[in-house]
Structures are given as structure tokens and as C-alpha cells.
C-alpha positions as CSV (number, residue, x, y, z in Angstrom):
1,M,-9.7,-22.5,10.3
2,E,-5.9,-22.3,10.7
3,R,-5.5,-23.2,7.0
4,Q,-8.0,-20.6,5.9
5,S,-6.4,-18.0,8.1
6,R,-3.0,-18.7,6.6
7,R,-4.5,-18.6,3.1
8,F,-6.1,-15.2,3.9
9,H,-3.0,-13.6,5.5
10,N,-0.3,-15.1,3.2
11,G,-2.2,-15.5,-0.1
12,L,-4.2,-12.3,-0.6
13,T,-3.0,-8.9,-1.5
14,V,-3.7,-5.9,0.8
15,D,-6.3,-4.7,-1.7
16,Q,-8.1,-8.1,-1.6
17,K,-8.0,-8.0,2.2
18,M,-9.3,-4.5,2.3
19,A,-12.3,-5.5,0.2
20,A,-13.4,-7.5,3.3
21,R,-12.5,-4.7,5.8
22,V,-14.1,-4.4,9.2
23,M,-17.2,-2.3,9.2
24,R,-20.0,-1.2,11.5
25,D,-20.7,-4.8,12.8
26,H,-17.0,-5.2,13.9
27,K,-16.5,-8.2,11.6
28,G,-13.8,-8.5,8.8
29,F,-10.2,-7.4,8.2
30,I,-8.4,-4.9,10.3
31,P,-5.0,-3.9,8.8
32,S,-1.9,-3.4,10.9
33,K,-1.4,0.1,12.3
34,A,-5.1,0.8,12.1
35,T,-5.7,0.8,15.9
36,I,-3.9,2.1,19.0
37,L,-3.2,-0.4,21.7
38,T,-4.5,0.5,25.1
39,H,-3.1,-1.4,28.1
40,S,-4.1,1.1,30.8
41,H,-6.7,3.7,31.5
42,Y,-4.2,5.7,33.5
43,L,-1.4,6.2,31.0
44,A,-1.6,7.6,27.5
45,H,-0.6,5.2,24.8
46,T,0.3,6.0,21.2
47,K,1.7,2.6,20.1
48,M,0.0,1.4,17.0
49,D,-1.1,-2.2,16.7
50,S,1.4,-3.9,14.4
51,V,-0.7,-7.0,13.6
52,G,-3.4,-7.3,10.9
53,C,-6.4,-9.6,11.8
54,F,-9.6,-10.9,10.5
55,V,-12.5,-10.7,13.0
56,V,-14.9,-13.6,12.8
57,A,-18.2,-13.6,14.6
58,T,-21.6,-15.1,14.4
59,D,-23.3,-14.7,11.0
60,F,-26.9,-14.3,11.9
61,P,-29.5,-15.3,9.3
62,K,-30.8,-12.3,7.3
63,E,-34.3,-13.3,8.6
64,H,-33.2,-12.8,12.2
65,A,-35.3,-10.0,13.8
66,E,-32.3,-7.9,14.9
67,A,-30.6,-8.3,11.5
68,Q,-33.8,-7.1,9.8
69,K,-33.8,-4.1,12.1
70,G,-30.2,-3.3,11.2
71,T,-29.0,-3.7,14.8
72,Q,-25.3,-3.3,15.1
73,F,-23.3,-6.7,15.3
74,Y,-26.1,-8.6,13.6
75,G,-24.8,-8.0,10.0
76,Q,-23.0,-10.6,7.9
77,T,-19.2,-11.1,8.0
78,P,-17.7,-9.5,4.8
79,W,-15.9,-12.7,3.6
80,P,-13.3,-12.3,0.8
81,S,-14.3,-13.7,-2.5
């Protein structure tokens, strides 16, 4: 996993990474400065996250009942080619 993570982050262009961007199921690439960090519900924060990441989660089979219904979080991870 570490080797593949380094390959993704160091070996792909931004366009290649964006082809696997995070979508409705919250799996895939999130570029840096795409989200605002929140550390407290009491203070307003405007600091942008400076780290890009690739979110990996369970890939449910397409035959899974929730995946067939299109339930959020049951879609496939958009792996880069």
C-alpha cells in the first residue's frame, strides 16, 4: 500500500490524479486546497487543507443490494488507470 501510495502521489500528473477524483461515494483523490480544515465548532476557520490524499474504502461488489440501489458509499473506488 505504501509503495502504491508513493507511486500515485509522486508518479502521476495532477490531471491523471483528477481522473480518479473523489465523487459522491467519498472515494478517490482529493487535491490540496480543496477542503477547509475544521478543528472547532466554536471558531470560524478559513485555513485550506494543504495535503492531497486518495481515499480508499470498501469496494462493494456490483451485485450488492445497496450498490444496485445506488446507495451512497456503496459505489466503486475510482482507481487511476
